[in-house]
N, C-alpha and C positions, 0 to 999 in steps of 0.2 A: 130638097126631098133628100134623108140622110141616105148614105148607102149603108148596104145591108152585104152581109158575106152569106152565102149559099153554103153549108155543109152536106156532102152526101155521102151515106155510108151501107153497106151491105148487111141486113138482117140475119140473112143466115140461109133463108129459101132461093132457091135459082133465080128467080124473077120477081124476088122481092127486095126492090131497092128504096131506100128512103132516105130522107134528107130534113134539113131544118136551116134557116137562114136566123142570123143573128148581126146585130148592130155592130160595128167594129170599134166605137168607143166602149161597148161593152165586154168585147173580146180582150180590148187593151186592156180596160180595168181587172179584167180577170187574170190575163197574163202578170201584169203589175202584182196584183195580191199575191200569186203564185211565188213570183220571183222573190217578193219581200217576205214571205213566210219560210222559203227555203234559206235566204240571207239570215233571217232571225234564229232560224233553228240550227244553222251553221254556228253561226255567234255563241249562241247559248251552249251549243256542245263544246266550243272552244274553251269558254269559259268554265264551264263544267269540268273539263278536263285538267285545265289549269289549276283551279281550286283545288282538285285531287290531288295535283303534283305537290303541291305546297303544303297540303293537309299531311301527306304521305311523308316528306321532306320535314314536317314539324314534330312527327312520331319519330322518325329515327333521331333528331336533334334532342327532342324529350329523353328517349331512350340512352342517349350518348349523357346527356346532362345527368340523369340518374347513376348510370354507372360511375362518372366522375364523382359525383356527391359520394358515393359508396367507398368509393377509392380515399378521397380527401377524409371519410370518417375512419376508414382502417387505418390511415395513416396516424391520424390525429389519435386514435386510440393506442396505437405503438409509441408514438412520441409519449404521452402521457405515462403509460407502462416503462419508456425508458427513463422519464422525468423521475419516476418514483425509485427506481433502481440507481440512477446518479444519487439520491438523496440518502439512499442506503449507505451507499460507497463515499459520499463525503462524511457520513458520519463513523465510518469504518476508520478513513483517514484521520481525522479527529481524536478517536479512540486512541489510535496508535500513537498521536503525537503527544496525547495524556500521559500515556503509558510511558512514554519516552523520556517526559519531564519526571515521572516518580522513578523511576530507574535511575537517571542522571541524579535524583536529590539524595537517594540513598547508597548510591557510589561516589557522591559529592564530584560530581564530573559537569563542570558547568556548560550551559546551553551556548552554543556558537551563534546562533540566530534569534529571533526575537518571536516567530511563529512558525505555526504548522504550513503558511501559506495560503490557509483557507479564508482568512480573515478578510473581510469586503466581497468575499463570491455572494453570501446571502443565499436565498434558497427559493424555489420557483414559488411565486402566487397562487395559494391555494384556488383563486377564482380561474386561474387559469388550466388548473388541472380538473376542472369542472367537465365531467363525460356529457353534460346538456348545453354547454354553451353553443350558441350558433356558431355556423360553420366560419360565416364570413367576419366574426368578431376574434380578435388577437390570435388567429392562427400564425400569421408570420411573424408576430412579437415573440410567441412561443418557442416557434424554430430558432430567433436568431437568438434568443436566451439561453437554450438549449445548449447551441455552438458554443456560445460564450463559456460557459460554465463547463462544460465537458474538458475545454482548452484550459481553464483555471485549474479544474480538480485534476487534471493528467499533470500538470506542472508541480502542481501541491504534492502529489504522489511521488511524482520524482525526486523530489525536494525532500519526502520523508523517508525514500530508499537511501538517499545518500546518506543522511543525519543518522540512520539505523547503521548504515555499513561504517560512517566513523565512530559511531557510540561502542558497536562491536568491537573494531580494532580497541580502544581507548578501556574497555572492560576487560579485553584480552591482556592489555599492557597492565592495569591494575591487577588482574587476577595473577600474571606472574610476580608481579610486583610483590603482592600481598602474599603468595606462596612462598617468595623467597625473603618475606620479612619474619627473621625470628620470634616465636610468638608463645613457646610453651617453655616449661622446665626439661632441662634433660634429663634429671633423675628427679624422682621422690625422695624428700629427705629433709634434715634439718640445716637451717643456713648457720654455720660456724664462722663465717667471716664476710662480712659486707663489702661493698664496692665505696672507695674513698680512702679516706686517710686512716690509719690504724696503727696500733703498737705492735712492732714487728714480736713474733711468737720465738724467734730467734735471736734476736740482739735486742730486744726491749724498746729499741730505738721507734720513733714517729717514721713511717713508709706510705707509699701510696700502692693502694690495693687496686690492681686493674680490673679484677672481677669480682663472680661473686663464689664461695665455696660454700657447696653443697654437700652433706655428710650422708652416709649410708655404708651399711655393710660390702666387704670386700665382695666382687663378683657380680656386683648388681648393674643391669644393663645400662647403658646410657644411649640415648638417642639425639638425633639430629633434631635441630630447633625450628627447620626451614628446610626448602628443597635448595639444593646446590651442587657444587662439585668439590670433593676434596682435593685440595692443593698441598697439603702436607700431613702425613703420618708416619712418625717415626720417633726415636727417643729424643730428648732435649734437655740439655744442662737445665738444671733448678726444678721444672716443670714435669720432668720426666715424659713417662710416654705421652705423646700428643698429637692429638687430631686438629687441624684446621681447614675449614669449609668456607670458600668462596659463594657466598648466595648472588654474586651479581648486584649492581645498583650502588656499588661502594659497599656493601654490607659482608663483614666477616664474623663467623663466631671462632671459637678456641675452646680445646677439652683438654685438660691436662690431668697429670697423676694416674693416668690409666693401667692397668692391672694388664690388660691384652688388648692391642686393637684387631678390629674387625672390618677395616676399610682398607683401601690401599690408594694411593696419590692418583688422581684422574678420574676417580670413578664417580658415577653420581649419584647422590642421596635425595630422598625424599623426607619431607617432616614427619619424623615418628620412627623413622630407619634405625635399627641400632648399628652401632656404629665402634662401640668398644664396652668393658669393662670397669667396674668403678676398681681402683687400687689405691696403693701409697707408695708408688715410683716419684723419685726425684726427691725433691727438698718438702716435703711433708711431715705432719704430726699424726697422720692418722689417714684410713680410707677415706676420701673424698673426691669430687672432681671440681677442677678451678674452671668456672666458664667465665668467657669473657664474649662481650660484642663490641664490636670496632665499626666505626661509620667513618667510611674514607680515612682509614687509617687511626682515628682517635676515639681511644675506649670511652664507653657511656657505660650508664648504668644499669646494666643485664634487667633488674626487676622492673624497667618501664616496657620491659618486651617479653614479659610473663603475664600470658592472661588468664593461665590455669592455674 
């Protein structure tokens, strides 16, 4: 006969005690079922909370990825904007280079180098500047390309700066050179005797005339034909009252037979400044100015240096 277990309990009344009996196997099955249920519930609860934690971590990770993608989009937008500005800068450097070439051509100044330094840089591919391009495509390539082009454009700009500084220096020298080159008539009038061999009005013999005689009425203003410094202003035999101006670069002009000198030795003059008055001093047959141009001490035809 199977063993049974009797269980007694108080029902509530003072003398009311009740009880019942249950088999041991049944009780054991019930306890096993309860323990199994508790264990299963514990496992399910643990697994639930673990999944909950994983879900939370995934949410945080997704938020982080979204934030990072937004930052990458913003960076790409800034890079693309900078790429556009870089293209504008390169065009400006190239325009300046072309302008320099025009100035050199007009001023007859040779180029010292072959190019502006922009040759070979190229442009940013248009497909890499597409704002709708996927973030994972060509992003790093664009950054590397931008870095390289910034460096090359910077070098080209530095070279252009040096080229312009050199050009300005040459133009300054050329401007001084041109300003110091005789280029106008000392007076208006008619040419009474030209440069070269002629028959002397005094002896009738052939002689070399080292200047140009320009006649006008006595007292006509005589002007300097270029910038320079007065190296001589006094009376001299045969040529009378004379002014000599040193223009630098081996260029000297002489003005003779003046009625009156209006400058002094050492005085600086500019092209067009009045230096004296037409006269008939010295060995002369009438009021005129004897005008000479000398290059490195050698007289040359003044007509070659009169542009007006």
